N, C-alpha and C positions, 0 to 999 in steps of 0.2 A: 356714529353710526346719525341712521337715523330713522328713528321713535314719531310716533306716527305722525309722517309727512315732514316731521322738523329735525335738525341736526342734530343730533344731545349728544351729552356723556355718558358710557355705559361703562363700569368700572364693575368686571368679574371678580368673582368673590368663590373659592376654593380652598375648603379644605383643607385641615392640615392632615397630612398619616396618620392615622389611627385613632383621629380625636374623638374625644366623648363624644356623643348625642343628648339630649336632655331629651327628655320627652315633654310634649309642650300643655300637657292634663296632669300630672303631676310636679312637674318642674323635677324632675330628678333624673340624674343618669339612669340610659337606656342603648341598652343592645343595638346594635344599626339593623335593619332589615332589608330596606332595599328602598333606589330612588323613584322616588317622583317624575310621571312620562314626559312633561319636559319643564324646561328655567321657567323660575320668578323676576319680573320687574319691581322693583322698591324706588318709588321714588325718592330722592332724596334734598334738597334745599339748593333752589341753581346756583348754579356762579355762570358773572360773569355773558348775563346770556340766555346761557347754555341750560337747556330743562340734564336733571341730571339722577341718573338709575344706578342700581345695587342686580349686579342680575346672578340669577346666585341655583344651581339643581339641590330641588328640597332634599331632605333624605326626610325617612320613615322610621318610629321604630319599633322592638318588638315591648313594648315595655309592661312586667308582670301583674299587675296593679289596673294600668288604665288598657293595657290591650294593645292594639296597631296605628300610632299614632303619628302626626305629623309630630318633627322636630322643632324646639324651639329655635329659636335666632333673637339675639343681643338687641338687634340694627329693629327688632318689625314687635311685632304685637298680635297673633291672631290671624288670621284671612287677612287683614290688611294693605291692601297694596302701598299703602307708604312709611315710608323708615318714623321710629317712632319720633324724630329729630326735627322731624320735616310738617311736625304732626304738632308740636311746638310752635314748631316759627311762626308755623300761619295759627295756630292760635293766640301770638304773640300779636301778630300785627290786625287779632280780631277785638283788640280791645283798643283797638285807636280808631279803623277804618269801619265800615261796618262790615258786614261777613263776603257780599258782595262783591263790594268792592276787592275785597283782598283774596277770593277768585279769578276775579276778571285784570287784576295787575299782577297775577303771580302765576293766571292761563292756568287754573284747574277749576273746580266745580264747586258751587253753593256745597252740592256736598259732603266733598272733601277736609272744605272746611266750619263746615257742622259739627264732621265726625272724628272730628281735628279737636276740633274745642270740647266733645265732649269726653273726651280718654283725658284732656287735662282736668278741664274739672273730676272725673270720674276720681283719681285717685288725689284730687287735692281732698273733697271731703273723704277721702280715705286715709290719709297723713295728719289731716287737719286736729290742732291743738282744741280741745273747746273743756280747757280746765282752768279754773279758776276764775270764772265769770263771773262777774263784778255784779253789770248793770245792764239789763236788757229794754229796751221799746218793743214794744207791741201794737198793728197796727192795719189794716186790712189796702187795702188799693182797688181798682176795677180796672183790669188790663181790658177785658171787651166793653162793647153795647152792650144794656140789660142789668141788673146783677150779675155780672161775672164777676166776683171778690178773689183775689184769693187773702191769705192771714200769711203777714213779716213779721219775724220774728229778727231786732237784729243788735248786735254789742255796740252800746254808747259812750263806753268810759273813755277817758279823756287825749290814752294812746292807745283805743283799739277802736276804730265803729266800724262793722262790716257786717254786713250782713249773714246769721246763724239759718235760716230754718224759713222758708214757703210752700206753704198747701194750700192746695183748694179750699173755693168756699170760707168761710168766715164764724163758724159754728163751733162748739164746745169739742166737738173731735178735729178740728183742723190746729184748736191752742193744742190741745193734751198728746198729740202725735208731736208735740217739742219736746216735752218735758219730759216723757218716755224715749225720744233718742236723747236726749246729752244724761240719765238716771238720775233714782232719788238724791243722788250725794253730792251734784252741781246742784241740781232744783234749787234743796237745801243752803250750797255759798252765796245765792244769791241776793243780795242785801237790799238792791232798788229799780222798780221793775213802773218805767210808764206805759200810760198804757188811754184809750178817749175811754166814755162814758159806754161799750159795746156790751150788754149784761150778758152774751154768751163767755169773753173775755175776763172778765171778771169777778163772775161762779168757777174759774178755772183757774187762777192766778191766788184765789181765798184759799184751794184749796190744796195749790202744790206748788205753791209757795209763802204759803203766812205769815214767816222769818220776814219777808223785804217787804223792807218799804213802799207803798204803790200811790203814786204820785199822779196825780190825775191831766190828761191830758191837757194845758195848756193853747196851746194851738187849738182842741177842737169845741173847748170852751168859748173861744171868745169870736166862733166859726155858730157855733149855736146859741150866741149871740148880737149875734150879726141875721142873721136868719131870723130872728124874732123879728130883729126893725124893721126888714127887709120886708115882712110882712107885713109887720102895720103901714111903711109906707106907700103901698103897691096900692093896701086896701081902699087907706086915707082919700091915693090920686084915684083913686074908681069913683068911690062915692062922689069925688071931687067931679069929673067929667056928668058922671046921670045928672047931679041935680045943677049946671052950667054955672058952673064958676067955674074964677077962674083955676084956670092950671099953672098954677107955680110947681107945683111938683114932679112936674116932665122934666127930664134928663136928671134926678139930682139919684142917679141910685148908688152911686160912686163915691157922691157927694159925703154923705150919712155915714157910709160903709168905712172910707180910708184913711186913716189917722193923717190926723192936722198935715206933720207933718210932706206927704206920699201926694196932699191936693198939690194938681196942678191950680196954674191963672185963674181961667174961666171956671175951677171950680170954685175956688174958694170965694169969687166976687156973688157965685148962683149959690152960696153954702151961706153966706152973712145976706142974699135980701130972702133965700127963705125964712133962715133966723127969727127976722123982723115978724111970723106970723105965728098967732094960737095957734099950735096945732100938735095932733097927737105924732104926728112924724117928731118935731120937735120935740117935743116931751120924751121922748122915745131916743134920740138922739141926747141925750143931755143924760140920761140914765148911762145908758152907754162910754160915755166919756167922764164921769163920774164914776166909771165901775173902775177904767184903767188903769185908774190910782189903788184901790185893790192891789198890782201886784208890783208897789214900790217899798213895801211898809217888808223892812229886814223880820220880825218882830211873828211868832208863829203867837202869840195873845196880842196883838196889836192888827195885824194882820185881818185872823176869827173873829173882834169889833167892830172891825171898819167892812168885813162880810155882812155881815147879819144886822149893822146898820142896813145896808141896801139891800139889801133883802125887802124888811122895813117900810123901808122908800118903793122899793122896787111892785112892795103888793097896795099900796095904796093907791098909785097912778090909775088904775082901775081900766090899764091895758093888758091882755089876755096871753097876748105874748108875751110879756115881760114878765106878766104874773109865773107864768108855766118855766119861765125859765130861769126865776128867784126860785121857786119848790125845787127845780131841780140842783143846786145849788144845796140848797139844804140838804139835801137826803145824801146827795154825796160826798160832805163837807168837811169828811175825818179825809176823806179820796185828795180833796182839794187840800189840808193843806200843808199836806206831805209833802207838798212840795215847796213850804219853808221852814218845816222838820229836816229838809233834807240841804237846805242852808241854799236849797238857788241853785246849788250842781245839774242836777238834770230836770230835764224836758224834754218835748217830745219835738223840739227844736231839730235836734237833731234829728231825729229820724224822719219829720219833711224833709229834711235836707236830705237824707236820702231819696226818698220816693221821688222828685228831681231829678234824679240824680235816673234812678228811674225812667222815668217819662225820657231823659234823653237816650237812655239807652235802647228805648224800643221804639223811638220816630227815630235813628239812627237805621236800626231796619227792618223801620218800616212795618212792624208791628209783629205779632207771631202771632200762629194761628194754632199752634197746639197749645197746649202747656206746657212739656217734656222742652218747647226752645229756648221757654221762659223761665223755667223755670235754670237750666243751662246758659245763655247770653247773662241772667241776675249775679247768677255763682262766679260766670266767668270774669264778669265787670266785679263786683261789691265782695265774694266773699271773704279774699284775699289769701288766698289758699293757698299752697304749696307747689310748686312745678315739680314731673318727673326731675333727677340729674340728667345731661345734657355732658359731651366732651367738654365740647367748640360753644361757644356762645353768638348768633347769627342777628346783628339789628337792619 
């Protein structure tokens, strides 16, 4: 039978005689009332290159609780023209390809793919298990230009790494929503929390999970140190240019910021030449390399001893950005030392890895214009959500 100008397979469905009708409102049996005026088409998974449809004349029920309602059918939900099986099929392909590519391959629309993914995500969020969460990572991520951030909470245990929560902005209220979602009992079971130094996060974690070992993010600590070094390098390079000195710091940004093992041959040569000069940038770089030894300690006591020794050296360096960083280390020292108390089992390196996966997801979809679209895509890809059961599996 041709549908929309294409030959299609149409399976007509007829209800059994005297079969009970189900109210779509309360999901309970109700007496029949009449039939809808025209039979509806429900799209199923394509077979052999043909579009497949179910054709069914919907009945209406006279429900004593809900009034006159269209009946509930087992192969579709609500007013959707897609069968649940087909929605799950499109959602599964939506993890592998961009939503537009899925729509093109299976000759449907982007909106239908989106609604399919949304249905699967809503089911997964409703049926997921949030018990026994032991370790979480909290971070912010910029999803659009400007100060458009979202708050992300991950479960970062060895046997379970998944996205638990996403909220607009990076405020106190944003993170409070997560703890309200899981409840006080689940919050009290969290043993480890990794985050950066963002004050709203520190405040909420201290209030809602005081029993947890709060570990400051190693990645952001190194990032702050790199910012301090780059500030010194850029300022000194400008000053040398203004005063007419040889511009030895030109094209040295990544020479100073990269780990030595990641430098290219040209960068190693350039760095070797620059280190021969008595510059503020060189002193800052040497302090950075000395700080890296801090992470090699296993004992919290000796790690704390080395951190204090390094901070004393940094405070005598007369490098204001480095001194500011050292003051921050002293201020947050107890949270930093928790990394060693946790025996280095948990860090935000896992969080940063998951954030990179977010970048791949959004790049594959060419970005999202709405927060709802972003939220659904990330939960679908990274939420490890349960899916509705189907009679058959389609690959």
